BALODO-315457 format. One record per residue (C-alpha): residue number from 1; chain; x, y, z. Coordinates in nm, 4 decimals. Example, Ala and Ser with C-alpha at 12.3 -4.5 7.8 and 13.67 -1.06 7.14 Angstrom:
REM BALODO-315457
<pt seq="1" mol="A" x="1.2300" y="-0.4500" z="0.7800"/>
<pt seq="2" mol="A" x="1.3670" y="-0.1060" z="0.7140"/>
//
This chain:
REM BALODO-315457
<pt seq="1" mol="A" x="0.3195" y="-1.7344" z="3.3513"/>
<pt seq="2" mol="A" x="0.1641" y="-1.4158" z="3.2682"/>
<pt seq="3" mol="A" x="-0.1895" y="-1.3164" z="3.3047"/>
<pt seq="4" mol="A" x="-0.3092" y="-1.2167" z="2.9942"/>
<pt seq="5" mol="A" x="-0.3750" y="-0.8023" z="2.9376"/>
<pt seq="6" mol="A" x="-0.6741" y="-0.6231" z="3.0097"/>
<pt seq="7" mol="A" x="-0.9722" y="-0.5885" z="2.7724"/>
<pt seq="8" mol="A" x="-1.0833" y="-0.2354" z="2.7202"/>
<pt seq="9" mol="A" x="-1.0762" y="0.0826" z="2.8658"/>
<pt seq="10" mol="A" x="-1.0513" y="0.1149" z="3.2448"/>
<pt seq="11" mol="A" x="-1.3154" y="0.1805" z="3.4672"/>
<pt seq="12" mol="A" x="-1.1255" y="0.3809" z="3.6828"/>
<pt seq="13" mol="A" x="-0.7615" y="0.5315" z="3.6220"/>
<pt seq="14" mol="A" x="-0.5258" y="0.7273" z="3.8705"/>
<pt seq="15" mol="A" x="-0.2867" y="0.9794" z="3.7079"/>
<pt seq="16" mol="A" x="0.0096" y="1.0900" z="3.8911"/>
<pt seq="17" mol="A" x="-0.1757" y="1.1387" z="4.1869"/>
<pt seq="18" mol="A" x="0.0285" y="1.3636" z="4.4972"/>
<pt seq="19" mol="A" x="-0.1647" y="1.3649" z="4.8457"/>
<pt seq="20" mol="A" x="0.0082" y="1.5983" z="5.1477"/>
<pt seq="21" mol="A" x="-0.1239" y="1.6283" z="5.4574"/>
<pt seq="22" mol="A" x="-0.0256" y="1.9200" z="5.7646"/>
<pt seq="23" mol="A" x="0.1560" y="1.7924" z="6.0373"/>
<pt seq="24" mol="A" x="0.2160" y="1.9488" z="6.3864"/>
<pt seq="25" mol="A" x="0.5622" y="2.1487" z="6.4306"/>
<pt seq="26" mol="A" x="0.6809" y="2.3639" z="6.6728"/>
<pt seq="27" mol="A" x="0.7475" y="2.6129" z="6.4169"/>
<pt seq="28" mol="A" x="0.5671" y="2.8679" z="6.2566"/>
<pt seq="29" mol="A" x="0.5806" y="2.7834" z="5.9097"/>
<pt seq="30" mol="A" x="0.3523" y="2.4681" z="5.8206"/>
<pt seq="31" mol="A" x="0.4782" y="2.1836" z="5.7843"/>
<pt seq="32" mol="A" x="0.3394" y="1.9106" z="5.5475"/>
<pt seq="33" mol="A" x="0.3931" y="1.5514" z="5.4581"/>
<pt seq="34" mol="A" x="0.3803" y="1.3708" z="5.1450"/>
<pt seq="35" mol="A" x="0.1879" y="1.0654" z="5.1636"/>
<pt seq="36" mol="A" x="0.1419" y="1.0086" z="4.8075"/>
<pt seq="37" mol="A" x="0.3885" y="1.1141" z="4.5513"/>
<pt seq="38" mol="A" x="0.3225" y="1.0329" z="4.1711"/>
<pt seq="39" mol="A" x="0.0967" y="0.7056" z="4.1562"/>
<pt seq="40" mol="A" x="-0.0726" y="0.5832" z="3.8696"/>
<pt seq="41" mol="A" x="-0.2979" y="0.3178" z="3.8226"/>
<pt seq="42" mol="A" x="-0.5642" y="0.1235" z="3.6235"/>
<pt seq="43" mol="A" x="-0.8436" y="-0.0664" z="3.7317"/>
<pt seq="44" mol="A" x="-1.0339" y="-0.3038" z="3.4487"/>
<pt seq="45" mol="A" x="-1.3952" y="-0.4880" z="3.4807"/>
<pt seq="46" mol="A" x="-1.3535" y="-0.8256" z="3.6199"/>
<pt seq="47" mol="A" x="-0.9632" y="-0.7365" z="3.7043"/>
<pt seq="48" mol="A" x="-0.7784" y="-0.6905" z="4.0701"/>
<pt seq="49" mol="A" x="-0.4745" y="-0.4913" z="4.1386"/>
<pt seq="50" mol="A" x="-0.3271" y="-0.5894" z="4.4806"/>
<pt seq="51" mol="A" x="-0.1641" y="-0.2560" z="4.6553"/>
<pt seq="52" mol="A" x="0.0822" y="-0.3776" z="4.9103"/>
<pt seq="53" mol="A" x="0.3271" y="-0.2394" z="5.1566"/>
<pt seq="54" mol="A" x="0.4168" y="-0.1686" z="5.5038"/>
<pt seq="55" mol="A" x="0.2026" y="0.0782" z="5.7193"/>
<pt seq="56" mol="A" x="0.2475" y="0.4465" z="5.6261"/>
<pt seq="57" mol="A" x="0.3129" y="0.3266" z="5.2554"/>
<pt seq="58" mol="A" x="-0.0270" y="0.4922" z="5.1116"/>
<pt seq="59" mol="A" x="-0.2124" y="0.2246" z="5.0532"/>
<pt seq="60" mol="A" x="-0.5222" y="0.3341" z="5.2159"/>
<pt seq="61" mol="A" x="-0.4487" y="0.7134" z="5.1348"/>
<pt seq="62" mol="A" x="-0.5028" y="0.5847" z="4.7823"/>
<pt seq="63" mol="A" x="-0.8068" y="0.4383" z="4.8425"/>
<pt seq="64" mol="A" x="-0.9694" y="0.6900" z="5.0067"/>
<pt seq="65" mol="A" x="-0.8874" y="0.9315" z="4.7296"/>
<pt seq="66" mol="A" x="-1.0782" y="0.7011" z="4.5031"/>
<pt seq="67" mol="A" x="-1.3854" y="0.7115" z="4.7420"/>
<pt seq="68" mol="A" x="-1.3736" y="1.0981" z="4.7413"/>
<pt seq="69" mol="A" x="-1.2546" y="1.0937" z="5.1494"/>
<pt seq="70" mol="A" x="-0.9871" y="1.3000" z="5.0783"/>
<pt seq="71" mol="A" x="-0.9167" y="1.5136" z="4.7210"/>
<pt seq="72" mol="A" x="-0.5660" y="1.4980" z="4.5649"/>
<pt seq="73" mol="A" x="-0.3281" y="1.7791" z="4.6044"/>
<pt seq="74" mol="A" x="-0.1771" y="1.6808" z="4.2733"/>
<pt seq="75" mol="A" x="-0.3063" y="1.4942" z="3.9643"/>
<pt seq="76" mol="A" x="-0.6333" y="1.3338" z="3.9483"/>
<pt seq="77" mol="A" x="-0.8722" y="1.0741" z="3.9352"/>
<pt seq="78" mol="A" x="-1.0890" y="0.9445" z="3.6021"/>
<pt seq="79" mol="A" x="-1.4486" y="0.7304" z="3.6345"/>
<pt seq="80" mol="A" x="-1.5112" y="0.6406" z="3.2749"/>
<pt seq="81" mol="A" x="-1.2923" y="0.9041" z="3.1825"/>
<pt seq="82" mol="A" x="-1.4433" y="1.1826" z="3.3850"/>
<pt seq="83" mol="A" x="-1.2706" y="1.3455" z="3.6488"/>
<pt seq="84" mol="A" x="-1.4016" y="1.2605" z="3.9756"/>
<pt seq="85" mol="A" x="-1.3585" y="1.6027" z="4.1318"/>
<pt seq="86" mol="A" x="-1.6370" y="1.7660" z="3.8735"/>
<pt seq="87" mol="A" x="-1.8641" y="1.4838" z="4.0392"/>
<pt seq="88" mol="A" x="-2.0190" y="1.7474" z="4.3130"/>
<pt seq="89" mol="A" x="-2.4402" y="1.7306" z="4.2031"/>
<pt seq="90" mol="A" x="-2.6430" y="1.5167" z="4.4635"/>
<pt seq="91" mol="A" x="-2.7571" y="1.2991" z="4.1992"/>
<pt seq="92" mol="A" x="-2.4397" y="1.2545" z="4.0532"/>
<pt seq="93" mol="A" x="-2.2249" y="1.1671" z="4.3950"/>
<pt seq="94" mol="A" x="-2.5266" y="0.9004" z="4.4352"/>
<pt seq="95" mol="A" x="-2.4352" y="0.7535" z="4.1038"/>
<pt seq="96" mol="A" x="-2.0779" y="0.7594" z="4.1905"/>
<pt seq="97" mol="A" x="-2.1533" y="0.6069" z="4.5572"/>
<pt seq="98" mol="A" x="-2.3079" y="0.3073" z="4.3997"/>
<pt seq="99" mol="A" x="-2.0004" y="0.2339" z="4.1598"/>
<pt seq="100" mol="A" x="-1.7524" y="0.2436" z="4.4245"/>
<pt seq="101" mol="A" x="-1.7837" y="0.0702" z="4.7508"/>
<pt seq="102" mol="A" x="-1.5655" y="0.0209" z="5.0122"/>
<pt seq="103" mol="A" x="-1.4863" y="-0.3013" z="5.2249"/>
<pt seq="104" mol="A" x="-1.3018" y="-0.2260" z="5.5756"/>
<pt seq="105" mol="A" x="-1.0502" y="-0.3595" z="5.7723"/>
<pt seq="106" mol="A" x="-1.2521" y="-0.3902" z="6.1057"/>
<pt seq="107" mol="A" x="-1.5894" y="-0.6277" z="6.0533"/>
<pt seq="108" mol="A" x="-1.6702" y="-0.5603" z="6.3984"/>
<pt seq="109" mol="A" x="-1.7213" y="-0.1658" z="6.3606"/>
<pt seq="110" mol="A" x="-1.8507" y="-0.1715" z="5.9993"/>
<pt seq="111" mol="A" x="-2.1854" y="-0.2474" z="6.1280"/>
<pt seq="112" mol="A" x="-2.4200" y="-0.1004" z="6.3369"/>
<pt seq="113" mol="A" x="-2.4757" y="-0.3211" z="6.6453"/>
<pt seq="114" mol="A" x="-2.8423" y="-0.1937" z="6.7390"/>
<pt seq="115" mol="A" x="-2.9714" y="-0.3075" z="6.3805"/>
<pt seq="116" mol="A" x="-3.0265" y="-0.6327" z="6.2330"/>
<pt seq="117" mol="A" x="-2.8604" y="-0.8003" z="5.9431"/>
<pt seq="118" mol="A" x="-3.2083" y="-0.7569" z="5.7465"/>
<pt seq="119" mol="A" x="-3.1802" y="-0.3693" z="5.8054"/>
<pt seq="120" mol="A" x="-2.7957" y="-0.3542" z="5.6825"/>
<pt seq="121" mol="A" x="-2.8781" y="-0.5145" z="5.3711"/>
<pt seq="122" mol="A" x="-3.2227" y="-0.3696" z="5.3036"/>
<pt seq="123" mol="A" x="-3.0944" y="0.0417" z="5.4057"/>
<pt seq="124" mol="A" x="-2.8503" y="0.0350" z="5.0571"/>
<pt seq="125" mol="A" x="-3.1559" y="-0.0930" z="4.8492"/>
<pt seq="126" mol="A" x="-3.4255" y="0.1352" z="4.9596"/>
<pt seq="127" mol="A" x="-3.1198" y="0.4543" z="4.9904"/>
<pt seq="128" mol="A" x="-3.0549" y="0.3829" z="4.6201"/>
<pt seq="129" mol="A" x="-3.4083" y="0.2835" z="4.4833"/>
<pt seq="130" mol="A" x="-3.3251" y="-0.1107" z="4.3559"/>
<pt seq="131" mol="A" x="-3.6087" y="-0.2094" z="4.4969"/>
<pt seq="132" mol="A" x="-3.9954" y="-0.0666" z="4.4609"/>
<pt seq="133" mol="A" x="-4.0979" y="0.1650" z="4.7557"/>
<pt seq="134" mol="A" x="-4.3436" y="-0.0193" z="4.9857"/>
<pt seq="135" mol="A" x="-4.3008" y="-0.3269" z="4.8275"/>
<pt seq="136" mol="A" x="-4.2526" y="-0.5555" z="5.1564"/>
<pt seq="137" mol="A" x="-4.2305" y="-0.8826" z="5.0233"/>
<pt seq="138" mol="A" x="-3.9988" y="-0.7586" z="4.7255"/>
<pt seq="139" mol="A" x="-3.7581" y="-0.6222" z="4.9876"/>
<pt seq="140" mol="A" x="-3.7523" y="-0.9397" z="5.1800"/>
<pt seq="141" mol="A" x="-3.6865" y="-1.1368" z="4.8681"/>
<pt seq="142" mol="A" x="-3.3962" y="-0.9524" z="4.7204"/>
<pt seq="143" mol="A" x="-3.2617" y="-0.9290" z="5.1326"/>
<pt seq="144" mol="A" x="-3.2655" y="-1.3001" z="5.1587"/>
<pt seq="145" mol="A" x="-3.1079" y="-1.3825" z="4.7849"/>
<pt seq="146" mol="A" x="-2.8179" y="-1.1291" z="4.8700"/>
<pt seq="147" mol="A" x="-2.7392" y="-1.3015" z="5.1871"/>
<pt seq="148" mol="A" x="-2.7508" y="-1.6458" z="4.9595"/>
<pt seq="149" mol="A" x="-2.5451" y="-1.5328" z="4.7083"/>
<pt seq="150" mol="A" x="-2.2484" y="-1.4496" z="4.9568"/>
<pt seq="151" mol="A" x="-2.3067" y="-1.7869" z="5.1765"/>
<pt seq="152" mol="A" x="-2.5105" y="-1.6662" z="5.4808"/>
<pt seq="153" mol="A" x="-2.7422" y="-1.9865" z="5.4926"/>
<pt seq="154" mol="A" x="-3.0314" y="-1.9762" z="5.5748"/>
<pt seq="155" mol="A" x="-3.0793" y="-1.6423" z="5.4929"/>
<pt seq="156" mol="A" x="-3.3858" y="-1.5498" z="5.6992"/>
<pt seq="157" mol="A" x="-3.2136" y="-1.6650" z="5.9935"/>
<pt seq="158" mol="A" x="-2.9012" y="-1.4461" z="5.9314"/>
<pt seq="159" mol="A" x="-3.1289" y="-1.1534" z="5.8417"/>
<pt seq="160" mol="A" x="-3.3045" y="-1.1594" z="6.1502"/>
<pt seq="161" mol="A" x="-2.9629" y="-1.1774" z="6.3970"/>
<pt seq="162" mol="A" x="-2.7693" y="-0.8658" z="6.5042"/>
<pt seq="163" mol="A" x="-2.3949" y="-0.7963" z="6.4246"/>
<pt seq="164" mol="A" x="-2.2638" y="-0.9548" z="6.7279"/>
<pt seq="165" mol="A" x="-2.4123" y="-1.2984" z="6.6660"/>
<pt seq="166" mol="A" x="-2.2077" y="-1.3247" z="6.3536"/>
<pt seq="167" mol="A" x="-1.8312" y="-1.4074" z="6.3161"/>
<pt seq="168" mol="A" x="-1.5933" y="-1.1621" z="6.1911"/>
<pt seq="169" mol="A" x="-1.5783" y="-1.3555" z="5.8461"/>
<pt seq="170" mol="A" x="-1.9666" y="-1.3310" z="5.8416"/>
<pt seq="171" mol="A" x="-1.9670" y="-0.9794" z="5.8988"/>
<pt seq="172" mol="A" x="-1.7404" y="-0.9306" z="5.5754"/>
<pt seq="173" mol="A" x="-1.9815" y="-1.1302" z="5.4072"/>
<pt seq="174" mol="A" x="-2.2970" y="-0.8742" z="5.4799"/>
<pt seq="175" mol="A" x="-2.0181" y="-0.6048" z="5.3690"/>
<pt seq="176" mol="A" x="-1.9799" y="-0.7505" z="5.0529"/>
<pt seq="177" mol="A" x="-2.3525" y="-0.8586" z="5.0006"/>
<pt seq="178" mol="A" x="-2.4218" y="-0.4505" z="5.0609"/>
<pt seq="179" mol="A" x="-2.1685" y="-0.4149" z="4.7767"/>
<pt seq="180" mol="A" x="-2.3668" y="-0.5994" z="4.5441"/>
<pt seq="181" mol="A" x="-2.7000" y="-0.4698" z="4.6506"/>
<pt seq="182" mol="A" x="-2.6032" y="-0.1333" z="4.4910"/>
<pt seq="183" mol="A" x="-2.4239" y="-0.2880" z="4.1850"/>
<pt seq="184" mol="A" x="-2.0884" y="-0.1616" z="4.2585"/>
<pt seq="185" mol="A" x="-1.8600" y="-0.1786" z="3.9843"/>
<pt seq="186" mol="A" x="-1.5258" y="-0.1163" z="4.1973"/>
<pt seq="187" mol="A" x="-1.4473" y="-0.2353" z="4.5256"/>
<pt seq="188" mol="A" x="-1.2171" y="-0.0808" z="4.7440"/>
<pt seq="189" mol="A" x="-1.1266" y="-0.3718" z="4.9807"/>
<pt seq="190" mol="A" x="-0.8690" y="-0.2423" z="5.2684"/>
<pt seq="191" mol="A" x="-0.7205" y="-0.5176" z="5.4414"/>
<pt seq="192" mol="A" x="-1.0459" y="-0.7219" z="5.4651"/>
<pt seq="193" mol="A" x="-0.8991" y="-1.0222" z="5.5788"/>
<pt seq="194" mol="A" x="-0.6365" y="-0.9053" z="5.8291"/>
<pt seq="195" mol="A" x="-0.8386" y="-0.9322" z="6.1416"/>
<pt seq="196" mol="A" x="-0.9839" y="-1.2741" z="6.0452"/>
<pt seq="197" mol="A" x="-0.9456" y="-1.6100" z="6.1848"/>
<pt seq="198" mol="A" x="-0.6474" y="-1.7594" z="5.9217"/>
<pt seq="199" mol="A" x="-0.9247" y="-2.0695" z="5.8983"/>
<pt seq="200" mol="A" x="-1.1950" y="-1.8123" z="5.7475"/>
<pt seq="201" mol="A" x="-0.9772" y="-1.6041" z="5.5476"/>
<pt seq="202" mol="A" x="-0.9496" y="-1.8332" z="5.2258"/>
<pt seq="203" mol="A" x="-1.3544" y="-1.8397" z="5.1981"/>
<pt seq="204" mol="A" x="-1.3990" y="-1.4512" z="5.2136"/>
<pt seq="205" mol="A" x="-1.1076" y="-1.4486" z="4.9579"/>
<pt seq="206" mol="A" x="-1.2600" y="-1.6902" z="4.7153"/>
<pt seq="207" mol="A" x="-1.6046" y="-1.5101" z="4.7673"/>
<pt seq="208" mol="A" x="-1.4066" y="-1.1376" z="4.6042"/>
<pt seq="209" mol="A" x="-1.2866" y="-1.3720" z="4.3669"/>
<pt seq="210" mol="A" x="-1.6358" y="-1.4736" z="4.2640"/>
<pt seq="211" mol="A" x="-1.7524" y="-1.1752" z="4.2686"/>
<pt seq="212" mol="A" x="-1.4811" y="-1.0134" z="4.0763"/>
<pt seq="213" mol="A" x="-1.5463" y="-1.2259" z="3.7502"/>
<pt seq="214" mol="A" x="-1.9263" y="-1.3273" z="3.7962"/>
<pt seq="215" mol="A" x="-2.0210" y="-0.9148" z="3.8362"/>
<pt seq="216" mol="A" x="-1.7070" y="-0.7547" z="3.6326"/>
<pt seq="217" mol="A" x="-1.6268" y="-0.5745" z="3.9413"/>
<pt seq="218" mol="A" x="-1.2792" y="-0.4325" z="3.9370"/>
<pt seq="219" mol="A" x="-1.1150" y="-0.4942" z="4.2835"/>
<pt seq="220" mol="A" x="-0.8801" y="-0.2766" z="4.4631"/>
<pt seq="221" mol="A" x="-0.7107" y="-0.5181" z="4.7373"/>
<pt seq="222" mol="A" x="-0.4913" y="-0.3237" z="4.9745"/>
<pt seq="223" mol="A" x="-0.2698" y="-0.5688" z="5.2357"/>
<pt seq="224" mol="A" x="0.0497" y="-0.6033" z="5.3770"/>
<pt seq="225" mol="A" x="0.0730" y="-0.9349" z="5.2712"/>
<pt seq="226" mol="A" x="0.2186" y="-1.0224" z="4.9482"/>
<pt seq="227" mol="A" x="0.0782" y="-1.4026" z="4.9471"/>
<pt seq="228" mol="A" x="-0.2663" y="-1.3386" z="4.9586"/>
<pt seq="229" mol="A" x="-0.1843" y="-1.0264" z="4.6833"/>
<pt seq="230" mol="A" x="-0.0773" y="-1.2911" z="4.4655"/>
<pt seq="231" mol="A" x="-0.4006" y="-1.5069" z="4.5136"/>
<pt seq="232" mol="A" x="-0.6766" y="-1.2486" z="4.4549"/>
<pt seq="233" mol="A" x="-0.5567" y="-1.0194" z="4.1745"/>
<pt seq="234" mol="A" x="-0.3871" y="-0.9990" z="3.8097"/>
<pt seq="235" mol="A" x="-0.1836" y="-0.6713" z="3.8749"/>
<pt seq="236" mol="A" x="0.0052" y="-0.5643" z="4.1731"/>
<pt seq="237" mol="A" x="0.1514" y="-0.2363" z="4.3168"/>
<pt seq="238" mol="A" x="0.4208" y="-0.2296" z="4.5768"/>
<pt seq="239" mol="A" x="0.4369" y="0.0486" z="4.7565"/>
<pt seq="240" mol="A" x="0.7128" y="0.2303" z="4.9819"/>
<pt seq="241" mol="A" x="0.6647" y="0.5813" z="5.1993"/>
<pt seq="242" mol="A" x="0.3855" y="0.7025" z="4.9253"/>
<pt seq="243" mol="A" x="0.5819" y="0.5580" z="4.5761"/>
<pt seq="244" mol="A" x="0.5085" y="0.2961" z="4.3507"/>
<pt seq="245" mol="A" x="0.8412" y="0.1348" z="4.3284"/>
<pt seq="246" mol="A" x="0.7488" y="-0.2158" z="4.1314"/>
<pt seq="247" mol="A" x="0.4134" y="-0.2611" z="3.9451"/>
<pt seq="248" mol="A" x="0.2599" y="-0.4784" z="3.6628"/>
<pt seq="249" mol="A" x="0.1377" y="-0.8300" z="3.6509"/>
<pt seq="250" mol="A" x="0.1193" y="-0.9979" z="3.9682"/>
<pt seq="251" mol="A" x="0.2849" y="-1.3768" z="3.8888"/>
<pt seq="252" mol="A" x="0.6126" y="-1.2205" z="3.7107"/>
<pt seq="253" mol="A" x="0.6650" y="-0.9520" z="4.0111"/>
<pt seq="254" mol="A" x="0.6319" y="-1.2504" z="4.2076"/>
<pt seq="255" mol="A" x="0.8761" y="-1.4918" z="4.0008"/>
<pt seq="256" mol="A" x="1.0682" y="-1.2543" z="3.9079"/>
<pt seq="257" mol="A" x="1.1268" y="-0.9230" z="4.1626"/>
<pt seq="258" mol="A" x="1.3280" y="-0.6470" z="4.0463"/>
<pt seq="259" mol="A" x="1.3390" y="-0.3800" z="4.3372"/>
<pt seq="260" mol="A" x="1.5361" y="-0.4438" z="4.6412"/>
<pt seq="261" mol="A" x="1.2580" y="-0.3635" z="4.8180"/>
<pt seq="262" mol="A" x="0.9972" y="-0.6305" z="4.6522"/>
<pt seq="263" mol="A" x="1.2759" y="-0.8619" z="4.6566"/>
<pt seq="264" mol="A" x="1.2436" y="-0.8596" z="5.0199"/>
<pt seq="265" mol="A" x="0.8854" y="-0.8597" z="5.0540"/>
<pt seq="266" mol="A" x="0.9053" y="-1.2157" z="4.8171"/>
<pt seq="267" mol="A" x="1.1837" y="-1.3644" z="5.0341"/>
<pt seq="268" mol="A" x="1.0092" y="-1.2943" z="5.3606"/>
<pt seq="269" mol="A" x="0.6903" y="-1.4607" z="5.2834"/>
<pt seq="270" mol="A" x="0.7486" y="-1.8126" z="5.4562"/>
<pt seq="271" mol="A" x="0.7696" y="-1.6718" z="5.8023"/>
<pt seq="272" mol="A" x="0.3824" y="-1.5459" z="5.8470"/>
<pt seq="273" mol="A" x="0.4308" y="-1.4762" z="6.2050"/>
<pt seq="274" mol="A" x="0.6515" y="-1.1626" z="6.1625"/>
<pt seq="275" mol="A" x="0.5207" y="-0.8728" z="6.0451"/>
<pt seq="276" mol="A" x="0.6703" y="-0.6556" z="5.6990"/>
<pt seq="277" mol="A" x="0.8215" y="-0.4173" z="5.9168"/>
<pt seq="278" mol="A" x="0.9896" y="-0.6945" z="6.1489"/>
<pt seq="279" mol="A" x="1.1199" y="-0.8704" z="5.8716"/>
<pt seq="280" mol="A" x="1.2863" y="-0.5831" z="5.7120"/>
<pt seq="281" mol="A" x="1.4273" y="-0.4372" z="6.0412"/>
<pt seq="282" mol="A" x="1.7682" y="-0.5913" z="5.9969"/>
<pt seq="283" mol="A" x="1.7924" y="-0.3564" z="5.6900"/>
<pt seq="284" mol="A" x="1.9840" y="-0.0119" z="5.7707"/>
<pt seq="285" mol="A" x="1.8230" y="0.2948" z="5.7991"/>
<pt seq="286" mol="A" x="1.4549" y="0.4323" z="5.9128"/>
<pt seq="287" mol="A" x="1.1390" y="0.4629" z="5.7522"/>
<pt seq="288" mol="A" x="1.1820" y="0.7909" z="5.6341"/>
<pt seq="289" mol="A" x="0.9445" y="1.0559" z="5.6737"/>
<pt seq="290" mol="A" x="0.8363" y="1.2087" z="5.3038"/>
<pt seq="291" mol="A" x="0.7783" y="1.5655" z="5.2493"/>
<pt seq="292" mol="A" x="0.7371" y="1.7835" z="4.9242"/>
<pt seq="293" mol="A" x="1.0989" y="1.8881" z="4.9814"/>
<pt seq="294" mol="A" x="1.2200" y="1.5324" z="5.0157"/>
<pt seq="295" mol="A" x="1.4711" y="1.4351" z="4.7455"/>
<pt seq="296" mol="A" x="1.5980" y="1.0848" z="4.5734"/>
<pt seq="297" mol="A" x="1.4532" y="0.7490" z="4.6552"/>
<pt seq="298" mol="A" x="1.2682" y="0.6718" z="4.9887"/>
<pt seq="299" mol="A" x="1.4378" y="0.3446" z="4.9719"/>
<pt seq="300" mol="A" x="1.7923" y="0.4427" z="4.9888"/>
<pt seq="301" mol="A" x="1.8341" y="0.4870" z="5.3458"/>
<pt seq="302" mol="A" x="1.7785" y="0.0921" z="5.3760"/>
<pt seq="303" mol="A" x="1.8864" y="-0.0595" z="5.0251"/>
<pt seq="304" mol="A" x="2.2176" y="-0.2279" z="4.9776"/>
<pt seq="305" mol="A" x="2.2643" y="-0.1253" z="4.6253"/>
<pt seq="306" mol="A" x="2.2165" y="0.2745" z="4.7094"/>
<pt seq="307" mol="A" x="2.4522" y="0.5235" z="4.5317"/>
<pt seq="308" mol="A" x="2.4752" y="0.8887" z="4.5928"/>
<pt seq="309" mol="A" x="2.2648" y="0.9084" z="4.2579"/>
<pt seq="310" mol="A" x="1.9973" y="0.7185" z="4.4693"/>
<pt seq="311" mol="A" x="2.0131" y="0.9796" z="4.7804"/>
<pt seq="312" mol="A" x="2.0035" y="1.2839" z="4.5291"/>
<pt seq="313" mol="A" x="1.7481" y="1.1865" z="4.2329"/>
<pt seq="314" mol="A" x="1.4215" y="0.9991" z="4.2247"/>
<pt seq="315" mol="A" x="1.4387" y="0.7019" z="3.9505"/>
<pt seq="316" mol="A" x="1.2554" y="0.7417" z="3.6571"/>
<pt seq="317" mol="A" x="0.9852" y="0.4741" z="3.5433"/>
<pt seq="318" mol="A" x="1.1583" y="0.2188" z="3.3567"/>
<pt seq="319" mol="A" x="0.9682" y="-0.0796" z="3.1629"/>
<pt seq="320" mol="A" x="1.0911" y="-0.4278" z="3.1829"/>
<pt seq="321" mol="A" x="0.8430" y="-0.5995" z="2.9654"/>
<pt seq="322" mol="A" x="0.4846" y="-0.5001" z="2.8156"/>
<pt seq="323" mol="A" x="0.3162" y="-0.5271" z="3.1978"/>
<pt seq="324" mol="A" x="0.6326" y="-0.4685" z="3.4665"/>
<pt seq="325" mol="A" x="0.7452" y="-0.1237" z="3.5106"/>
<pt seq="326" mol="A" x="0.9960" y="-0.0830" z="3.8182"/>
<pt seq="327" mol="A" x="1.1722" y="0.2713" z="3.9728"/>
<pt seq="328" mol="A" x="1.5142" y="0.1772" z="4.0226"/>
<pt seq="329" mol="A" x="1.8749" y="0.3338" z="3.8999"/>
<pt seq="330" mol="A" x="1.9667" y="-0.0358" z="3.8806"/>
<pt seq="331" mol="A" x="1.7493" y="-0.0775" z="3.5234"/>
<pt seq="332" mol="A" x="1.7628" y="0.2600" z="3.3929"/>
<pt seq="333" mol="A" x="1.9618" y="0.1220" z="3.1371"/>
//
């Protein structure tokens, strides 16, 4: 069953994004690697977008461009219709940082081990002026309330602890509390459960799902696991070597995958013990290093349907339904 279409205008929109990085080369000529090629997306309130693919597919690079850690080589990102490249003044940057928050993959390295949990929650509240300066009681009440909202109970006891005294799942809940503290409108979650025990992943995913609806957040969920991608997001984008090869309604793609790469990902889901790369290693060809000069479909070297045309020219976008798109010559006509 398809998910209802998004309502209203997007909070965040990426348009034809390209990102190149310099690579080491023995030649005098500077070599470039293309990490992202012609990527576009839209993010809406109370709606999730899962980006799935192997390592090196460009998932994290996309998130880091949204977070203004990288500037696009070409294309642009709009936040409420404004190009984020124009956001340079300190006050504007502070406002953008409030609205766009990240949850990192490593819950063990994302918190300072020398500070208490109280400090980690209080700091963004003070920096972004979410509490009255000098009002200790108000600050304490707000910190305890945030901890309670993310299920860290009893909050006063949790606040007094240091990061090493919490589990990985509890640390990710602290990170999510920090997002709530500043009033984040867009949360960029980069493989937030991949380092957690299977038994506690569902709790963190459930919390993010609740936050998405209750706080009208837009959620970008980056993962290599298409099963959890389905669980948490209404929209899905499948990436391969910096290209979006199929995207649209999550349920439509899961139940009716069209791109050969997506079909492989979906068929591999029942075996959770293997990585995506292990599941696909039976397919001929290696993952290519994409450059600005590369041509054709990036999956052509591993695709059983590939023709000469696939190796010579990148397929255009084909609209399969109202919210289901694919880049593949199999569907051009």
